[in-house]
C-alpha positions, 0 to 999 in steps of 0.5 A: 107552766106545769108539764105532765107526762102521759103514760103513752105517746098521744097523737092529735085526734081530729073530729073525723077521727073521733067519729069513725063509724061504719055504715052498720053503726058499730064503732071501731076504737082501735085507732084511738090512743091508749091511756095506759102502758101497752101491757095493760091495754086490752081490745074491747072484745076481750074485756072481762065483765066487771062487777059493780061494787058498792062503796066500802065502809071503814069498820071501826076496829078495836086496837089490840097489841100486835104479835110478830107471827109476832117472830112477827107479833100477832095482833092489831088485826091479830093472827094466832101466829104473831104476838106483840106490837109491830110498830118498829118503835115504842111511841111515848104515851099520849097526853091526857086529852089525846087518849090511847088508840086502845080506847074504842070510844075515841073512834066513835065520837058523837056525830064526828066519825061516820060509818060510811067511807063517803061521809067525813068530817068537814075538818073544822072539828065542829062535828059537821058531816060532809057526804062526798056523794052529795057534793058530787051530785051537786057538782053534776047538777051545777054543770051545764052539759053541751049538746052532743051528737049521737056519734060523739056521745058513743065515742065518749062512752067508749073512752070512759069505759076503756079508761075505767078498765085501764085504771082497774088493771093498773090500780087493782083493788084501790079502784072501787066502782060505785053505783051510777049517779044520775046515769053517770059512771062514778068510782072511787080510787085510793091513792097512797102518796109517795113519802120518805122513809119516815114522816113526823106527824105534829099537832098543837094541843091546848095548854091544859095538857101541861101536866103530861110529861113525855119526850114527844111533847114540847111546849111554848108559852101558850100551847103544846106540840105533840109529835110522833113518827110514821111510815105510812099515812092514810090514802088520798081518796079521789071520788069521780063521776064522768059527765057525758061530755067527758073527755071531749068537752068537760073534765070529770067531776071530782072530790078529794078526801084526805084525813091528815090535811085541812080543806085549804091545802086540799083545795090547792090539790084540786086547783092543780087537777084543774090545771092538768085538765086545762093543759090536756082538754079533750083527752083522758086525764085520770091517769095523769091526775092519779100519777100527780097525786101519788108522786107530787102532791106532798112536794107541792104542799111543801111536805118533806119530813113533817105533816102538821095536823089542823088547824082545828075549829076553823070553818071550811072556806076552801074549794067545796070539792076539798073534803077534809076528814080531820076531826080533832086530835083525840080522833086523828092521832089514834086513827093515824097511829093505828093505820101506821101499825096495820100497814107496818105489820102488813108490809112486814108480812109481805117481805122476806126477813133474816132470822138473827138466830139461824140466819135463814130468810123467811117471809114475815108471816113465819116470824114472831115479834116480841114487844122489844121489837126483835123478831125470830123465826118460828122454829128458832123461838120454839126450840129456844123456849122448849130448851129453857123449860126442859132445863128448868131455866125459865128465869132465863127465857127472855129475848134471845137478842144479845144484851136485850133481856126483853120479856117473852109474853106469856100468851106467846109462850102458851102458843109455842109450848102447848098446854103441858109444857106451859103448865111446867113453865108456870110451875117452875116460874113460881118456884123460882120466884119463891126461891128469891123470897127471903122469908119463903120456905117449904114445909119438910112434910108436904112441900107446901110454901110457908112464910117464916117468922123473925125467929126462923120458925114457920107453920104450914097452912096445909098440914099445920106442921110447926117446924124450924126453917133452919134445920127443918125439924119440929119447932124447938123453942130455946134449943139449938138446931141439930148440926148435920153431923148430929142429925146423921148420927141420930138417923143411923141409930134409928135405922138400926132399931128393929122397931121401925116399919119397912116404910119408915126405914126406907124414909130414914135411909133417904134422909141419910143419903140426902144428908151425906149428899149435902155434906159432900156438896158442902165440902166441894161447892159454894152456894150462890149468893142470890138463890143459894144453889150449890155450885162446884167449879170444874174448870176455868176462872173464878168468875162463876155464873149460876145455872139456876138464876143466871147471876155472877159471883166470885168463887173465892169470896162468894160475893155477887159480882157483875164483871171482871173488875172484881179481880183487878 
């Protein structure tokens, strides 16, 4: 026999105790036991007015990549402070018949997903819609109410009022008061079952998906199994109405709606709630029902590490109070993943985390999460980005986590840097990219990017100057390039001429200074084998790191290397 603990000790209540009325007709309920812990109990005269709430609709939201305040990625529901997905892991792509959650049309298949939270699929995958309130009304019509005395009716009404007030105090926004149905109090409560750290969601897919190859898909001779891991599952929705004879004679009318269970397993939960009422007839049972669904529903169903969705295409045969919101893999999988992402982000924002750069603790809303799932506080990631843009090392502007190398999304950088610095970032990034192209050269006159041909000549598409990409002089077909020494001699001779203008003289002097600098650099520096940046060694070993592209090379032989194995 099942045993269920009550939140408070209860004393036996006699019929005389229930009907303790004064001659004036007022009812004293102070002697009645509370249905919730003492700290939530309130005397009737202090009861605050309650507003009736209409059933909430579940809006269909577009999927957006999440940012971590994206430090925490912002997205999903996206905030301007976050960037990137919040899910703690990168899930493999779905097979062809299970589309990405980003596709909005999967949330709105014809006649399968309803606008109202009180309308759900029947779990058969056949497109049939079940109205929870209609089921509840049928239960009310099919129940025979015993005749109650006026005193008993008032007692039940008071107990129902107190029980609803207690549930609102304990469960807060998870309790939604609905409009009265046939004069009966009705409400909906969303119950989040206690789950282990992670659950695996598994579903069977048709064999037509055999062309899709992902790590999360395993196959047998006839079918394929797709699985993914979650930390959160949508709540169990308990919708109830109190008959006038509750709690003295009859239990509450109720339905149980679950998105990730079929109707037969939900029917098993309904049976347990019936058993709890049988054990405690004549007493309020809502707290016990909610507590059991929250703490023991998954173990009762044998769910410890894995939830298997489906079966699909099976007609509903269980308890009519059991309402499965399961529709099809195409709908259920994106919906479950989206809910897990949203709750993971919300959980991240509501807790404290340590930044791995400054080792300070901040709430999750002060972090930015990158697509690689590493997160950093706002101040650190902004300082880090500003530093690389100021120094021109934009090619090193990657995830600060050691040995990660993940990208920092441009949208997040624009938010961190501001318009002016972001323009500099884009300009430097383009420049670094062009420098890595072997056939890209700059026009010596207007500095416009040009593409050289196989003979090392190029024509600028902006100023139409034909030049040699080796010596940067005018095109000289059949003639060798001038050496730096000869070029320096010619410039010095032209500088001594009295026929050149002052402007041309200044330009010639700048060219001479540049050639002298290049000559000095060539005498005491080595060119990076990757980006041709001149680098001088001032101290340390011969393993050099280029300050421009970040690659390693040997200072002795000028070869690109990766580690110290080259020197052994």
